[in-house]
N, C-alpha and C positions, 0 to 999 in steps of 0.2 A: 143915963147914956148909958148902951151894955158895951161888952167888949168888943162885939160885933159890930156894932154901929162907930166904935173908934177904927177897928182895921179896915171898913168900908172907907172910913171918911180919910184913912191914911191911903188905899189907894186909888180914888180920885185925885187927893194932892199930890200923891207919884205922878201920875198922868197927867196933869197940867203941865199947859204951855211954858211955865215959870219953869216947875221942875227939869224940863226938856232943855231948858236956856242952861239951866247951872248944870246940867248933867256934859253938855255939848261944851260948855267953856271950860269943864274940869277936864274931860277928855282932849282936847288940845292944848289945854297946860302942860298935861301929862305929856302927851305927845312931843310938844317942843322943847322941853326939858329933855328929854330923851335923846332929841334930834341934837340937840346944841353938844348932849354928853359926846356923843358917837359922832360929830361932827360931819351927822346927816349920812351918816354910809350905810344906813338901817331904814330912810326915810319912806321905802317902799312897804318893809315888813311893819312899820308902826302905822303906818295911813292904813293898811286891813285892819291890825288889831284894834284901833280906833274904829275902825268901822262897826266891827264885831261888838266892840265894848257897846256903842251907840245903838245898836240893833237890840240890844239885850237891856241896856239900861234905859233907853229911849223910848217914846212915844211916837215917833214919825219913821 
């Protein structure tokens, strides 16, 4: 297996539904933690940031 094959396999794995679920879960946990620390004051901004992060990381 060459380096290129490993790279292709990593790309496939990163684009999988399992990876999407993991990234979504991490983003939600981060948003919830930040919301709790700020008392919900910045929830709208956290939602926008979470959506932007999901678009960059996710496959949906």
